[in-house]
SELUMDREN-659704 format. One record per atom (N, C-alpha, C): residue in three letters; x, y, z. Coordinates in steps of 0.02 Angstrom, whole numbers, padded with zeros to 5 digits, always signed. Layout:
BEGIN
ALAXYZ/...
END
This chain:
BEGIN
MET+04730+04989+00451/MET+04801+04961+00449/MET+04861+04977+00392/THR+04930+04979+00400/THR+04971+04998+00360/THR+04998+04910+00321/SER+04998+04948+00270/SER+05023+04893+00231/SER+05105+04870+00253/GLN+05127+04826+00209/GLN+05205+04792+00236/GLN+05254+04838+00165/ARG+05198+04861+00105/ARG+05243+04888+00057/ARG+05255+04982+00091/ASP+05199+04976+00141/ASP+05198+05048+00132/ASP+05256+05071+00181/LEU+05243+05025+00244/LEU+05319+05002+00296/LEU+05377+05012+00244/ILE+05393+04969+00186/ILE+05437+04971+00182/ILE+05465+05037+00138/ILE+05418+05067+00089/ILE+05409+05152+00055/ILE+05428+05182+00113/ALA+05423+05195+00176/ALA+05423+05246+00224/ALA+05491+05241+00249/VAL+05530+05186+00256/VAL+05585+05161+00288/VAL+05640+05167+00231/PHE+05627+05158+00189/PHE+05675+05179+00132/PHE+05683+05241+00110/LEU+05620+05292+00136/LEU+05621+05382+00118/LEU+05649+05401+00159/MET+05655+05388+00240/MET+05685+05393+00286/MET+05772+05376+00303/VAL+05784+05331+00253/VAL+05845+05335+00248/VAL+05882+05348+00220/ILE+05831+05363+00133/ILE+05861+05436+00113/ILE+05898+05505+00105/PHE+05828+05517+00139/PHE+05843+05598+00202/PHE+05898+05621+00214/LEU+05883+05535+00290/LEU+05947+05535+00332/LEU+06021+05523+00269/ILE+06020+05498+00225/ILE+06088+05489+00191/ILE+06104+05568+00160/THR+06033+05581+00140/THR+06049+05660+00081/THR+06068+05709+00147/GLY+06026+05705+00205/GLY+06045+05754+00256/GLY+06133+05760+00277/ILE+06162+05682+00313/ILE+06220+05677+00325/ILE+06270+05721+00268/VAL+06281+05709+00191/VAL+06289+05725+00116/VAL+06304+05814+00130/CYS+06248+05839+00148/CYS+06246+05906+00133/CYS+06267+05936+00209/TYR+06251+05897+00264/TYR+06291+05920+00326/TYR+06388+05955+00293/ALA+06400+05869+00272/ALA+06490+05875+00248/ALA+06496+05908+00193/SER+06452+05954+00157/SER+06472+05962+00087/SER+06487+06060+00098/PHE+06424+06042+00142/PHE+06414+06146+00147/PHE+06442+06167+00234/THR+06507+06130+00250/THR+06537+06174+00302/THR+06551+06236+00295/PRO+06561+06259+00366/PRO+06569+06339+00356/PRO+06642+06354+00333/PRO+06644+06418+00323/PRO+06723+06415+00285/PRO+06786+06441+00342/VAL+06852+06417+00355/VAL+06901+06429+00387/VAL+06915+06488+00391/THR+06895+06536+00446/THR+06931+06570+00463/THR+07015+06583+00480/ASP+07041+06658+00454/ASP+07096+06661+00449/ASP+07126+06675+00540/GLU+07089+06704+00566/GLU+07079+06704+00639/GLU+07045+06676+00688/PRO+07073+06627+00737/PRO+07029+06607+00774/PRO+06977+06635+00790/MET+06918+06611+00804/MET+06827+06625+00826/MET+06840+06629+00896/ARG+06864+06571+00941/ARG+06868+06570+01004/ARG+06938+06531+01028/ILE+06953+06554+01078/ILE+07033+06526+01129/ILE+07012+06489+01180/MET+07026+06442+01188/MET+07018+06417+01252/MET+07085+06436+01316/PHE+07106+06472+01350/PHE+07174+06470+01396/PHE+07157+06416+01461/GLN+07212+06374+01457/GLN+07201+06341+01514/GLN+07260+06381+01598/THR+07222+06394+01646/THR+07236+06420+01685/THR+07250+06358+01757/LYS+07261+06390+01809/LYS+07257+06355+01871/LYS+07205+06383+01899/ALA+07158+06400+01898/ALA+07112+06451+01909/ALA+07052+06423+01876/GLY+07069+06383+01839/GLY+06992+06364+01785/GLY+07018+06382+01722/LYS+06987+06348+01664/LYS+06996+06388+01586/LYS+06951+06420+01593/VAL+06974+06491+01521/VAL+06962+06541+01496/VAL+06945+06537+01435/LEU+06859+06555+01444/LEU+06851+06538+01357/LEU+06837+06620+01339/PHE+06886+06641+01285/PHE+06903+06670+01228/PHE+06862+06705+01185/THR+06825+06742+01152/THR+06807+06746+01085/THR+06834+06814+01065/HIS+06882+06795+01019/HIS+06923+06813+00973/HIS+06885+06864+00950/SER+06844+06825+00901/SER+06785+06889+00844/SER+06756+06923+00879/ALA+06722+06921+00938/ALA+06688+06982+00984/ALA+06740+07024+00989/HIS+06766+07020+01027/HIS+06819+07073+01035/HIS+06831+07112+00971/SER+06842+07078+00933/SER+06906+07116+00873/SER+06858+07150+00825/PHE+06798+07143+00833/PHE+06750+07161+00771/PHE+06685+07217+00836/ASP+06680+07186+00864/ASP+06620+07222+00934/ASP+06659+07290+00980/TYR+06735+07268+00965/TYR+06745+07327+01023/TYR+06822+07371+01002/THR+06835+07322+00944/THR+06904+07355+00946/THR+06933+07316+00843/THR+06958+07370+00815/THR+06964+07328+00743/THR+07045+07342+00717/ASP+07076+07386+00771/ASP+07145+07375+00790/ASP+07193+07333+00846/CYS+07213+07279+00791/CYS+07228+07230+00833/CYS+07301+07252+00892/VAL+07321+07310+00870/VAL+07378+07354+00913/VAL+07362+07368+01002/GLU+07279+07375+00990/GLU+07260+07411+01066/GLU+07255+07343+01095/CYS+07275+07269+01071/CYS+07250+07206+01121/CYS+07338+07170+01121/HIS+07374+07174+01071/HIS+07430+07153+01024/HIS+07487+07180+01012/HIS+07543+07202+01039/HIS+07602+07268+01047/HIS+07599+07251+01001/LEU+07622+07192+00955/LEU+07653+07195+00893/LEU+07726+07205+00861/THR+07760+07216+00933/THR+07840+07238+00929/THR+07919+07208+00898/SER+07882+07141+00882/SER+07922+07114+00850/SER+07923+07118+00759/PHE+07944+07117+00700/PHE+07937+07114+00633/PHE+07962+07040+00613/PRO+07925+06985+00584/PRO+07842+07010+00578/PRO+07815+07009+00602/PRO+07745+07027+00643/PRO+07735+07019+00683/PRO+07680+06968+00729/SER+07714+06939+00776/SER+07699+06865+00823/SER+07659+06917+00862/PHE+07594+06838+00869/PHE+07524+06852+00923/PHE+07548+06796+00977/ASP+07603+06773+00970/ASP+07599+06703+01045/ASP+07667+06767+01090/CYS+07606+06783+01151/CYS+07640+06825+01223/CYS+07703+06789+01262/SER+07682+06718+01231/SER+07757+06701+01276/SER+07804+06695+01235/GLU+07812+06729+01205/GLU+07879+06742+01144/GLU+07913+06789+01221/CYS+07877+06839+01236/CYS+07895+06893+01278/CYS+07887+06870+01354/HIS+07825+06900+01371/HIS+07813+06868+01450/HIS+07803+06793+01450/SER+07843+06783+01495/SER+07870+06707+01520/SER+07809+06692+01569/LYS+07806+06614+01616/LYS+07760+06628+01657/LYS+07781+06627+01696/GLU+07821+06668+01742/GLU+07834+06691+01811/GLU+07851+06768+01786/GLY+07897+06794+01739/GLY+07887+06860+01739/GLY+07954+06874+01774/ASP+07982+06918+01773/ASP+08035+06959+01800/ASP+08008+07055+01834/ALA+08055+07115+01853/ALA+08063+07133+01870/ALA+08029+07199+01806/LEU+08071+07169+01759/LEU+08039+07216+01674/LEU+07994+07191+01651/MET+07974+07120+01645/MET+07930+07098+01592/MET+07886+07073+01672/LEU+07816+07074+01624/LEU+07756+07074+01673/LEU+07729+06958+01653/SER+07740+06929+01708/SER+07705+06870+01681/SER+07651+06846+01618/ARG+07626+06812+01608/ARG+07589+06782+01538/ARG+07521+06825+01593/GLU+07517+06787+01646/GLU+07433+06792+01684/GLU+07441+06870+01695/GLY+07476+06883+01725/GLY+07519+06961+01747/GLY+07473+07008+01699/ALA+07529+07007+01627/ALA+07486+07036+01575/ALA+07425+07024+01566/PHE+07371+06952+01558/PHE+07316+06949+01540/PHE+07280+06979+01561/HIS+07303+06971+01659/HIS+07253+07017+01674/HIS+07238+07092+01697/ASP+07305+07109+01664/ASP+07311+07174+01679/ASP+07288+07191+01597/GLN+07298+07186+01541/GLN+07245+07194+01490/GLN+07171+07184+01494/CYS+07159+07151+01489/CYS+07093+07130+01499/CYS+07056+07171+01559/ILE+07075+07160+01598/ILE+07013+07207+01677/ILE+07022+07282+01660/LYS+07093+07304+01619/LYS+07085+07376+01640/LYS+07042+07390+01559/CYS+07033+07366+01499/CYS+07006+07360+01450/CYS+06933+07371+01486/HIS+06917+07297+01515/HIS+06839+07271+01542/HIS+06812+07333+01605/ASP+06868+07376+01634/ASP+06841+07441+01665/ASP+06832+07510+01611/TYR+06863+07512+01582/TYR+06891+07574+01530/TYR+06803+07571+01506/MET+06796+07520+01464/MET+06732+07511+01430/MET+06668+07490+01462/GLY+06673+07496+01525/GLY+06603+07484+01584/GLY+06589+07426+01559/ALA+06605+07350+01520/ALA+06590+07316+01474/ALA+06618+07258+01491/GLY+06602+07213+01538/GLY+06656+07120+01533/GLY+06674+07116+01594/PRO+06690+07054+01610/PRO+06696+07033+01699/PRO+06744+07040+01727/VAL+06732+07089+01789/VAL+06828+07093+01820/VAL+06819+07040+01903/GLU+06784+07014+01883/GLU+06797+06974+01947/GLU+06827+06903+01931/CYS+06877+06857+01942/CYS+06884+06795+01935/CYS+06827+06752+01921/ASP+06824+06757+01952/ASP+06754+06686+01924/ASP+06686+06686+01865/SER+06709+06761+01837/SER+06681+06769+01787/SER+06728+06748+01740/CYS+06776+06745+01713/CYS+06825+06726+01649/CYS+06822+06662+01683/HIS+06837+06654+01734/HIS+06887+06589+01732/HIS+06825+06523+01774/THR+06775+06514+01711/THR+06713+06474+01746/THR+06715+06398+01715/LEU+06763+06375+01653/LEU+06759+06296+01650/LEU+06807+06278+01692/
END
């Protein structure tokens, strides 16, 4: 049998370890990166989770391959040029994303090209 004193010591140690764990978790958070790690696109066909870090580090290091960078200072907001509907001179945002992503996935022989492979959420 365990004594009342042993139980109190065990509970006290558990509380100390719990508080220490919480403080350590809160104190040593990972650093915030300059660029987003993951981007969630809201679409009619379902959400698309884009992992920016994997694409930029694993497949290319040159931003111009995906971003046009036509303005100065450069903007990474596609909707500045590509409207929701698009027109005869400019693809819609949806069309630009589909054109860019599917062509690259085909060319690299990697990544999904079917709708439900990207629009999963």
